[in-house]
N, C-alpha and C positions, 0 to 999 in steps of 0.2 A: 546299656542304652537307657534303661529306666533311671539310673542314677544321674546320667547326664541331663535327661529331661527334667528331673526334679531340681537339679542345680540351675538350669536355665530358667525354670519357672520362679525359683527363689530370687534369682538376679532380677528378673522382670518385675516381680512384686516390690523388691527393694528400690528399683529405679522409679517405679510409679509412685511409691511412697515418698521418695525424695522430691519428685516433681510436684506432688500435691502440697508438700510442706512449703516448698519455695513459693508456690502461688498463694498459699494461705497468708504468707507474710506480706505479699503485695497484691491485694485484690484488683487493683487497677490493671496490672499485667494480665490477670485472668480475664478481665472484662475485654481488654483489647484483643486477646487471643480468640475469645468467642466471637467478637465482631468481625475479625479478619477471616475466621473459619466460615462464618455464615455468609459473608460477602463472596468468598471464593466459591462456596457451594452454590449460591444463587447464580453467580456468573456462569459457572460450568453448566448448570441445569438449564439456564436460559438459552445458552448456545446449543446444547443438545436438542432442546425442544424446537428451536428454529430449524435446525438441520433436518430433524425427523419430520417436521411439518412439511417442509419443502419437498423432501424426498417422497413422502407418502402421497402428497397432492400431485406431484409432477411426473413421477416415474411411469404410472399407467398410461400417460399420454405421449410418451416418447415414441412416436410412430415413424416409420421410414419417410412418410410424406412430409414430416416436419423438417427433414433435412434435404429436401429437394433444392436444386440449384437456383430455380427461379421462384419468386414469391407470387402466389395467386390468392384470391379470396377463399379458395377451397382448401389448399394445403397449409396456408398460413406459415410458410417456411421461414425458419430462423437462419438459414444458411447465409443469405445476403447480409443480414445484421451481424452474424459472426465474423464474416470476412471484413466488414466495415470496422468492427471492434478491433480486430488485429491491426488493420491499417492505422486506425486512430491512435491506438496505444503505441505502436512503433514510431509513428511520426511525432507524437507528443514527446516521447522519451528522447528521440533523436534531437529534438530542439532543447528540451529542458535539462537533461542530464549533464551534457558538457558544460552548459552555462552555470548550473548549480554547483557542480564539483569544482570548476575553476574559480568561481567566486568564493567558495569556502576555502580553497587553498590560499587565495590571496589574503583573506581575512585572518587566517590562522598562521600561515607561514611567512608572509611578506609584510603585512601591515604592522606598524609599530604598536606595541601594547599601550593601551590607554588612549588610543586615537579616538577622538570624538566622532569622526565620520564612521568609524567601525561600529561604535555603539548605536549610532543612528540607524545604520543599515540593519543591524540585528533587531532592533525594536520594530523597524518597519516590516521586516520579514515575519516576525512573530505576529504582528498585527494582520498582515495579509493572509496568514495561515487560517485565521479565524473568521474571515469574511465569508458570508454565504455564497454558494455557487451561483445563485440567481443574479447576484451583483456582477460576477464575472461574465455571466451570460449576457446581461444588458450591455456591459462594456464591449464585449466581442461583437455584439449586434451593431452597436453604434460605430465601432471602428472598422470592422471587416466587412460587414454587410452593407452599411449605409455610407460611411465616409469613403472607403476604398472601392465600393461598388462591386464586391465579389458575389453578392447575394448569398444564398445558403450553400456552403461548400464544405467538403471534408477538410480542406486546408484551413479555413477559418475556424472550424471546430477544434482542430489540432492545435492551432496557435493559441486559442483561448484556453484550452486545457494545459498547454505548456506554461502559460502565464500563471495558471491556478496552482500547479504543482511545483513551480520553481522555488517558492519559499520553503516548502517542506523538504525538498531535496537539499537545498542549501544549508538549512539549519541542522538536519540530521548528519550531513557530511561534515559540517563544522564540529559538531559534538564528537563524531567518530575520530576526527583528526586530533582533537584535544585529548582524547583518551589514550592516544599513543604516547608511551613514556618518552620524556626528553632524552633519556639515556640512549635510545635508538638513534636520535639525531646526532647527539654528541659523539657516539661511536662512529657513525658514518663520516662526520666531519673530521674526526681524528684519523681516519684512514685515508683522508685526502679527497673525499668526494665533495662535489659542489652542492649548493642548495637545491638546484633543479634535479640533479641525480638522486639526492637524498629523498626528495619528496616523492618521486615517481618509482623508485626502486626499494625504498625502505618504509616510508610513512604510509603511502597509499595502500600497498599490499596488506599492511597490518590493520588498516582501517576499513578493509573491504566488507567485513560483516556488518558494520554499522551503516556503511553506504548502501549496501544492498537492502538493509531494513528500510531505509528511507525510500528507495526505489520501489520496494514492495508496497509501501503505503501509498505511493504515487500511483502505481498500477491499479490498486484497489479503488482509488478515487476516480481514476479514468474509467475503469470498467463499469462502475456503478453510477456514473454521472448521467443525469437526464436534463436538468433545467438549462445548464450552459449550452448543451448541444442542440436542444430544441430551438434556441434563439440563433444559433450560428450554423449548424450543419443540416438542420431540417429533419424531416421524418419520411423521406422517400424510401419505400421498401424495395430497394434494388442496389446493385453494386455499381457505383459511378464509373464512367469510362476514364476519368482523370481526377486529379485532386480538386478541380474546380466544379465537380459535380456534387449533388446533394445525396445524403444517405443517412440511415439510422443505425445506431449501435444496438447491442442486445438489451441494454437497460431501457433505451428509448422504445425499442420494440415491445418490451414487456409493458411499459406504461401505455403505449397506444392500444395494445390488445386488451388490457384491463379497462382502459377508459371507454373503449367501444362497448364493452359488456357482452360481446358475442363469443369471444375466444378466451375466456378466463382460464380454462383448463390448459390451453396451449401456453398461456403466460406462465403458469406454474412449471410446465415442462421446460420453458426457456430459463426459468430460475434455476432448475437443476443443472442445466448445461453451464450456466454462469457460475454456479457454485463449484462444479468440477474444474472449470478453468482456473478459478482463483486458487483452489487447493493445489493444482498442478504447478501453477506459477510459484507458490510458496515453497513447494517441495524442491523444484528445480533451483530456485534461488538459494535455499539452504544447502543443497548439495554443492553448488558452485562456491558458496562462502566457505564450506569446510575444505574443499580442495585448495582454494587460494590461500586460506589460513595455514593449511598444512605445508604448502610450498614456502610460504613466507617464514614459517618457523624453522 
């Protein structure tokens, strides 16, 4: 055992020596390695600090009254906002996901390569991805609240969020479809399958991890959105009886509590619940992606 340990240490020293010699020959590579390592360390530490800060501030105030079914000024319950968040997320994804995926399928699988219209659509989608959410909120306010006369509604908020996340879903799905090797398509065509069957039974299952990554990004933006929803869905602290009623999500609930200045501790507790929801969504999406990828393989 001692001889093996000595041999392992000698090999490690030899490897480290070769590594140092290679970086002495190219100082720029060593500098880039240091910059990348420092950036990764700072990113991880910042993330851990934010998570720890939220948990330390919020966990002590996770009381049973905070999960009461009805909101009052005494319990400051987050349950109505949680239900509204689930409804808003589901409705927004129901509208945006099919449109985004089908649009990406057309751009990648059906449109002619080099088509000028396709390039215009892609540039427009990338531009819309970077527009601030407050602009989407003003657009939704003018269209759904004013022009259509819906006032502040869950449906108007969901439609605004669907428009906001549509470019993200479309672009990530498009890149996921492009990443699927052409040999998959050629093999399917060689076996006599048509284009539609090839897309839905060969290409899409292989692209599911990338598509789910885009959907996760969209869910994160929906869950954390405040400005667009304040202009379209309102801030009523209750569960609406239908889609044309007003209601607040968890992010808006946090903003309102913090803005009032009376329930700051409860807003931190709401942040803990929001953090747990996002982590669970990511875990479930990753599990589904692995299962689907395994079946496709």
